[in-house]
C-alpha positions as a printed Julia matrix, in Angstrom:
115×3 Matrix{Float64}:
   5.73   92.29   69.56
   6.48   96.03   69.92
   9.75   96.95   68.16
  10.61   99.54   71.09
  10.13   99.4    74.55
   8.5    96.66   76.61
   5.72   94.49   75.46
   1.98   95.68   75.39
  -1.05   93.51   75.91
  -1.4    91.16   73.45
   1.99   90.75   72.68
   4.22   87.53   73.2
   6.12   87.92   76.83
   9.93   87.57   75.73
  11.58   85.1    77.7
  13.95   85.88   80.6
  16.41   84.49   83.05
  16.99   86.23   86.45
  18.33   84.97   89.55
  15.76   84.61   92.57
  15.19   83.19   95.51
  11.85   80.94   96.13
  11.18   79.08   99.65
  14.58   79.62  100.55
  15.84   78.19   97.36
  18.43   80.4    95.44
  18.48   79.7    91.56
  17.76   81.06   88.3
  14.5    81.35   86.73
  13.38   81.25   83.62
   9.88   82.68   82.21
   9.52   79.97   79.87
   9.59   77.16   82.6
   6.22   78.43   83.62
   4.4    78.14   80.22
   1.1    76.98   80.51
   0.47   78.59   84.08
  -0.52   82.33   84.55
   2.37   84.46   85.83
   2.02   87.71   87.54
   5.41   89.62   87.18
   5.71   92.29   89.64
   8.19   94.64   89.1
   9.35   97.4    92.09
  12.21   99.83   91.78
  14.18   99.31   95.34
  14.8    96.9    97.84
  13.87   98.18  101.48
  12.14  101.21  100.49
   9.03  102.1   102.31
   6.85  101.93   98.87
   8.1    98.92   97.52
   8.52   96.9   101.06
   4.77   97.83  101.52
   3.86   96.31   97.88
   5.93   93.24   98.29
   4.59   92.78  101.43
   1.22   93.09  100.48
   1.53   90.62   98.07
   3.29   88.24  100.56
   0.42   88.69  102.87
  -2.2    87.94  100.46
  -0.32   85.27   98.27
  -3.28   83.09   98.86
  -5.54   85.14   96.27
  -3.1    84.46   93.45
  -3.17   81.18   94.38
  -6.55   80.91   94.15
  -6.52   82.0    90.53
  -3.73   79.62   89.7
  -1.17   82.4    89.17
   2.3    82.1    89.62
   3.73   85.2    91.0
   7.18   86.74   90.73
   9.03   90.08   92.07
  11.17   91.71   90.02
  13.08   95.19   89.91
  12.01   97.88   88.53
   8.44   98.93   89.23
   5.67   97.81   86.71
   3.31   94.7    86.5
   2.37   92.87   83.58
   0.43   89.72   83.66
   1.38   86.78   81.43
  -1.38   84.24   80.25
  -0.24   80.33   80.11
  -0.09   80.86   76.44
   2.97   83.3    76.97
   0.97   86.6    75.73
   1.05   89.67   77.63
  -2.78   89.91   79.07
  -2.67   93.08   81.56
  -0.03   95.61   82.09
   0.17   98.37   84.68
   3.11  100.66   84.8
   3.5   102.98   87.68
   6.06  105.92   88.56
   6.13  105.7    92.19
   5.6   102.79   94.52
   2.48  104.36   96.21
   0.27  103.51   93.04
   1.02   99.55   93.14
  -1.82   97.33   92.34
  -3.18   95.36   95.37
  -3.34   91.8    95.48
  -6.98   91.63   95.27
  -7.14   93.89   92.45
  -4.36   91.57   90.45
  -6.27   88.32   91.62
  -9.23   89.84   89.99
  -7.7    90.22   86.6
  -5.99   86.94   86.8
  -9.29   85.24   87.47
 -10.48   86.87   84.41
  -7.94   85.41   82.07
């Protein structure tokens, strides 16, 4: 794994635990609890901002595309995307400086399907 900065493609994804909400249930989520599944981590910098709202709503509206490639989608702030394979290795990474350049759900689901 890289000694500096976030992991790169091919590095093991570091485990982490963050608070979250899914299906109305508020609890702590740990990356390792999804081991064995593909995980799309969608980072966004600001709640209720135009770009981030557009990004998260796009993923919500096209959630079936992620389910169709057997991936778990987790939204986290700040903005960037990396995809973790079932083996815990980072398989894809996209870092955007502004929300206008987020990856659309169909593009991400195509990447996940190839993993």
